C-alpha positions in Angstrom: -169.7 110.5 -44.4 -173.0 111.5 -44.2 -175.2 111.6 -47.3 -175.6 115.1 -49.0 -178.9 116.5 -48.2 -179.4 120.0 -49.1 -182.5 122.8 -48.7 -185.1 122.2 -51.2 -186.7 125.3 -53.2 -190.1 124.6 -51.0 -188.1 125.0 -48.1 -186.7 128.4 -49.6 -190.6 129.2 -50.6 -191.3 128.6 -46.9 -188.6 130.8 -45.6 -189.9 133.7 -48.0 -193.3 133.5 -46.5 -192.2 133.3 -43.1 -189.6 136.3 -43.2 -193.2 138.4 -44.2 -193.8 138.0 -40.1 -190.4 140.0 -40.0 -191.1 142.5 -42.3 -194.6 142.8 -40.4 -192.2 143.0 -37.0 -190.3 145.7 -38.6 -193.3 147.9 -39.5 -194.8 147.5 -35.7 -191.5 148.5 -34.0 -190.9 151.3 -36.1 -194.3 152.7 -35.5 -194.1 152.2 -32.0 -190.2 152.5 -31.0 -191.3 152.3 -27.3 -190.4 149.7 -24.5 -194.2 148.2 -25.1 -193.4 148.3 -28.4 -190.2 146.2 -28.1 -191.6 143.8 -25.7 -194.4 143.0 -28.2 -192.0 142.4 -31.2 -189.5 140.0 -28.7 -192.5 137.8 -27.5 -194.4 137.5 -31.2 -191.2 136.9 -32.9 -189.8 134.5 -30.1 -193.0 132.4 -30.3 -192.8 132.2 -34.4 -189.3 131.3 -34.7 -189.8 128.3 -32.4 -192.3 126.9 -34.5 -190.1 128.3 -37.6 -187.1 126.1 -35.9 -189.3 123.3 -35.4 -190.4 123.2 -39.3 -186.3 123.4 -40.2 -186.0 120.2 -37.9 -188.6 118.6 -39.9 -187.3 119.0 -43.4 -184.1 118.1 -42.0 -185.5 114.6 -41.2 -188.7 114.4 -43.1 -187.7 116.2 -46.6 -190.6 117.5 -48.6 -190.1 114.7 -51.5 -193.7 113.4 -51.5 -196.8 115.2 -52.6 -198.6 114.9 -49.2 -195.7 116.6 -47.3 -195.6 118.9 -49.8 -199.2 120.1 -49.6 -199.1 119.8 -45.8 -195.7 122.2 -45.7 -197.7 124.8 -48.3 -200.5 124.4 -45.4 -198.0 125.6 -43.0 -197.2 128.5 -45.2 -200.9 129.5 -45.2 -200.5 129.4 -41.3 -197.4 131.5 -41.0 -199.0 133.8 -43.7 -202.0 134.5 -41.3 -200.0 134.8 -38.5 -198.0 137.5 -40.2 -201.1 139.4 -41.6 -202.6 139.3 -37.6 -199.0 140.6 -36.4 -199.6 144.6 -36.0 -202.8 143.5 -34.1 -201.5 140.6 -32.6 -202.4 142.4 -29.1 -205.3 143.8 -30.2 -208.0 142.8 -32.5 -206.1 140.2 -34.6 -204.6 138.1 -31.5 -207.4 135.5 -31.9 -206.6 135.2 -35.9 -202.8 135.0 -35.1 -203.4 132.0 -32.5 -205.3 130.5 -35.1 -203.1 130.6 -37.5 -200.4 129.7 -35.1 -202.2 126.6 -33.8 -202.5 125.0 -37.5 -198.8 125.3 -37.7 -198.2 123.5 -34.9 -200.8 120.6 -35.6 -199.6 120.6 -39.4 -195.8 120.5 -37.8 -197.1 117.6 -35.5 -198.8 115.8 -38.0 -195.6 115.8 -40.7 -193.2 114.8 -37.6 -195.1 111.6 -36.8 -193.0 109.9 -39.8 -190.1 110.4 -38.2 -191.2 109.8 -34.3 -194.3 107.9 -34.5 -196.1 108.6 -30.9 -192.8 110.1 -29.6 -193.7 113.5 -31.3 -196.4 114.1 -28.5 -193.4 114.9 -26.4 -193.2 118.3 -28.0 -196.3 118.4 -29.9 -198.5 118.7 -27.0 -196.5 121.6 -25.5 -196.3 123.1 -28.6 -200.1 122.9 -28.9 -200.4 124.0 -25.3 -198.5 127.2 -26.4 -200.7 127.9 -29.3 -204.2 127.8 -27.3 -202.4 129.9 -24.8 -201.5 132.7 -27.7 -205.0 132.2 -29.0 -206.6 132.7 -25.3 -204.5 136.3 -25.2 -206.4 137.4 -28.3 -209.8 137.5 -25.9 -208.0 139.4 -23.3 -206.2 143.1 -23.0 -203.5 144.2 -20.9 -201.7 142.2 -17.9 -203.9 139.1 -18.8 -202.7 139.0 -22.6 -198.9 139.7 -21.6 -199.5 136.8 -19.0 -200.6 134.3 -21.5 -197.7 135.4 -24.1 -195.4 134.8 -21.6 -196.9 131.6 -20.6 -196.6 130.4 -24.0 -192.8 131.3 -23.7 -192.2 129.7 -20.9 -193.9 126.0 -22.3 -191.5 126.7 -25.3 -188.4 127.0 -23.1 -189.6 123.7 -21.2 -190.0 121.8 -24.1 -186.4 121.1 -25.1 -185.5 120.4 -21.6 -188.6 117.6 -21.0 -187.3 116.2 -24.7 -183.5 115.9 -23.7 -184.3 114.1 -20.6 -187.1 111.8 -22.8 -184.4 111.0 -25.1 -181.4 110.4 -22.7 -184.1 108.2 -20.5 -184.9 106.4 -23.6 -181.0 106.1 -24.8 -180.9 104.0 -21.3 -183.7 102.0 -21.9 -182.5 100.9 -25.6 -178.9 100.1 -24.2 -180.3 97.9 -22.0 -182.8 96.6 -23.9 -179.8 95.9 -26.8 -177.7 94.1 -24.0 -180.6 92.0 -23.3 -181.8 91.2 -26.8 -179.2 92.7 -29.3 -181.5 91.9 -32.5 -184.3 93.9 -30.9 -184.9 96.6 -33.8 -186.1 100.3 -33.4 -185.1 103.9 -32.6 -185.6 105.9 -29.5 -186.7 109.5 -29.8 -182.9 110.3 -28.8 -181.7 108.3 -31.9 -184.0 110.5 -34.1 -183.8 113.9 -32.4 -179.8 113.0 -33.1 -180.4 112.0 -37.0 -179.8 116.1 -38.2 -178.2 116.5 -41.5 -175.0 118.9 -40.3 -175.0 120.6 -43.8 -178.9 121.0 -44.3 -179.2 122.4 -40.8 -176.5 125.3 -41.2 -177.6 125.6 -45.2 -181.4 126.0 -44.0 -180.3 129.1 -41.6 -177.8 130.6 -43.4 -180.6 131.1 -46.0 -183.1 132.3 -43.6 -180.3 135.0 -42.5 -179.6 136.1 -45.7 -183.2 136.8 -46.6 -183.7 138.7 -43.1 -180.7 140.9 -44.4 -182.9 141.6 -47.4 -185.4 142.8 -44.7 -182.6 145.6 -44.1 -182.3 146.4 -47.6 -186.0 147.0 -48.3 -186.4 149.4 -44.9 -183.7 151.5 -46.8 -186.2 151.7 -49.8 -189.2 152.5 -47.5 -187.5 155.0 -45.3 -186.8 157.1 -48.6 -190.5 156.7 -50.1 -191.0 159.3 -52.2 -187.9 161.9 -51.0 -185.8 163.5 -54.1 -183.1 161.4 -54.4 -180.3 163.6 -53.1 -176.3 162.9 -52.6 -177.3 162.8 -48.8 -180.0 160.4 -49.1 -177.9 158.3 -51.3 -174.9 158.5 -49.0 -177.2 157.5 -46.3 -178.6 154.5 -48.1 -174.9 153.6 -49.0 -174.2 153.7 -44.9 -177.0 151.7 -44.2 -176.3 148.9 -46.8 -172.4 149.2 -45.3 -173.2 148.2 -41.8 -175.6 145.4 -43.1 -172.7 144.1 -45.1 -170.6 144.3 -42.3 -173.0 142.0 -40.4 -173.3 139.8 -43.5 -169.9 139.7 -43.5 -169.5 138.2 -40.0 -171.4 135.5 -40.4 -171.2 134.2 -43.7 -167.5 134.5 -44.4 -166.2 134.3 -40.7 -168.9 131.7 -38.9 -171.1 129.9 -41.4 -168.3 127.3 -42.9 -166.8 126.7 -39.3 -170.3 125.9 -37.7 -170.6 123.5 -40.6 -167.5 121.9 -39.7 -168.3 121.8 -35.8 -171.7 120.3 -36.3 -170.1 117.3 -38.6 -167.5 116.5 -36.0 -170.3 116.6 -33.3 -171.5 113.2 -32.4 -175.0 112.8 -33.8 -176.5 112.4 -30.1 -175.4 115.8 -29.4 -176.5 117.6 -32.2 -179.9 118.5 -30.8 -178.6 120.4 -27.7 -175.9 122.0 -29.7 -178.4 123.1 -32.5 -181.1 124.6 -29.7 -178.2 126.7 -28.8 -176.5 128.0 -31.8 -179.7 127.9 -34.1 -182.2 129.1 -31.8 -181.0 130.8 -28.5 -178.4 132.9 -30.4 -180.3 133.0 -33.3 -182.8 134.5 -31.9 -181.1 138.1 -31.1 -179.1 137.9 -34.5 -182.6 137.7 -36.3 -184.1 140.4 -34.1 -181.0 142.7 -34.1 -181.3 142.7 -37.8 -185.5 143.6 -37.8 -184.5 146.4 -34.9 -181.5 147.7 -37.0 -184.1 147.9 -40.1 -186.7 149.7 -38.1 -183.9 152.1 -37.2 -183.0 152.9 -40.4 -186.5 153.1 -41.9 -187.3 156.0 -39.5 -183.6 157.8 -39.8 -183.1 157.7 -43.6 -185.3 160.8 -44.3 -183.8 162.4 -41.5 -180.0 162.1 -42.0 -179.0 165.9 -41.5 -181.2 165.6 -38.0 -180.8 165.0 -34.1 -182.3 161.7 -34.1 -185.1 161.0 -31.0 -184.1 158.4 -28.4 -186.3 155.9 -30.5 -184.6 155.8 -33.8 -180.8 156.3 -32.4 -181.6 152.9 -29.7 -182.9 151.1 -32.5 -179.8 151.9 -35.0 -177.1 151.0 -32.5 -179.8 148.2 -30.3 -179.9 146.4 -33.5 -176.1 146.4 -34.3 -175.2 144.8 -30.4 -178.4 142.9 -30.5 -176.6 141.0 -33.8 -173.4 141.0 -32.3 -174.7 139.7 -28.9 -176.2 136.7 -30.7 -173.1 136.3 -32.8 -171.1 136.1 -30.0 -173.3 133.7 -28.1 -173.5 131.7 -31.8 -169.7 131.5 -31.6 -169.2 130.6 -27.9 -171.9 127.7 -28.0 -169.6 125.9 -31.4 -166.4 126.9 -29.6 -165.1 129.3 -32.5 -163.5 132.9 -32.0 -162.2 135.2 -31.4 -164.7 137.0 -29.4 -162.7 140.3 -27.9 -163.1 142.4 -31.2 -166.8 141.5 -31.7 -167.4 142.0 -27.8 -165.7 145.6 -28.5 -167.9 146.5 -31.3 -170.8 145.4 -29.4 -169.9 148.2 -26.5 -168.7 150.7 -28.9 -171.8 150.3 -31.0 -174.2 151.0 -28.1 -171.7 154.1 -27.3 -173.1 155.9 -30.9 -176.4 156.5 -29.5 -175.3 159.8 -28.6 -173.6 160.4 -31.8 -177.1 160.1 -33.4 -178.8 162.0 -30.7 -176.5 165.2 -30.1 -175.1 165.3 -33.7 -177.2 163.5 -36.6 -178.4 160.3 -37.8 -175.6 160.4 -41.0 -173.1 160.5 -38.2 -174.3 157.8 -36.0 -174.5 155.3 -39.3 -170.8 156.6 -40.4 -169.8 155.7 -36.5 -171.4 152.1 -36.9 -169.7 151.3 -40.2 -166.5 152.3 -38.6 -167.1 150.0 -35.5 -168.0 147.3 -37.7 -165.5 147.4 -40.3 -162.9 148.2 -37.6 -163.3 144.8 -35.9 -163.6 142.9 -39.1 -160.3 144.3 -40.0 -159.0 143.6 -36.6 -159.9 140.4 -36.5 -158.9 139.4 -40.1 -155.4 140.4 -39.2 -155.1 138.6 -35.9 -157.0 135.6 -37.0 -157.7 135.0 -40.9 -160.7 132.8 -41.8 -160.1 129.5 -41.9 -160.9 126.1 -40.4 -159.5 126.9 -36.8 -161.8 125.4 -34.6 -159.0 123.5 -32.9 -159.3 122.6 -29.2 -162.4 125.1 -28.8 -164.4 123.1 -31.2 -163.2 119.6 -29.9 -164.1 120.4 -26.5 -168.1 121.3 -27.8 -168.1 118.0 -30.1 -166.6 115.8 -27.0 -168.2 117.5 -24.1 
């Protein structure tokens, strides 16, 4: 049985600061609903979320229970705040400031992680620093060179866990051989340290992040309404947007979160790092981005509910929901929980609502999206009641 390890209030405070970056990305996307704007948002958020994940794993293993750790974590919060403030101009005048803020976040993360990994921190600290330097260098350029340096940063990020896992596997093999030769020899390998994740803390931390990001979609409703008179139509549109957001909340927090924690508890410690990377980084990326994209669509739609939507807002509404569902399907597949067919059908039907918004009205598209998600939940609940139903699929994940 694992020792209980809950998320601290300082970690929650950290998450609130980090989510300001998502707020800024929503504003950036709402102001530029084009492929170029979407590409910038994806690049910026992917880079930022990598380091957020690094801090989530950090506090899982190095809790902020000492003054020095708390102060350094607050310094990292300041670094993320600089990044957030620079988001709107990260591909322009604010690029260098964004990169320097990100570099500071990386350096603080590496310094704190030495308490868990010692010199082993270099295996991911060096690639992280190179990633931050690449982003900083991008701030000195415009156009293709800047995009190329951002893409290089992403390449470094995606390569890092592969390198770390190979080092961990190699270290574990060496440790086993050393243990056979010297049974009394002390020490931990990088693999042991990476696997030392507390399942309850890992799941709770990412769940809290997700709920804060859902709050962004509610804020988008208020920003979209602005100074408009609160007519029955506006109130109805706000209610519909909240219904869609609530359905997405239900899918994860009622149907998935508890089951995810049970899967992680059953997963051998040495396999948790790889599973966490797939479930809470690669799968969570589209889930979080989906909420932000949907929020941008709501912001552009709420004041034009009775009008034909332009392509950008209609695609943002449908695409945000579809992105969330795609990430959730990947999350479920990684953890071996299901079923998937209702959410896969909802993903397709969500995309099919784009013509509704463009050919009819924004309110009509919100109604359609609400019906799609609530219908999927109703069908799923009737055929597969929520509960501890991981079964053979979860055993396959934990034992593979």
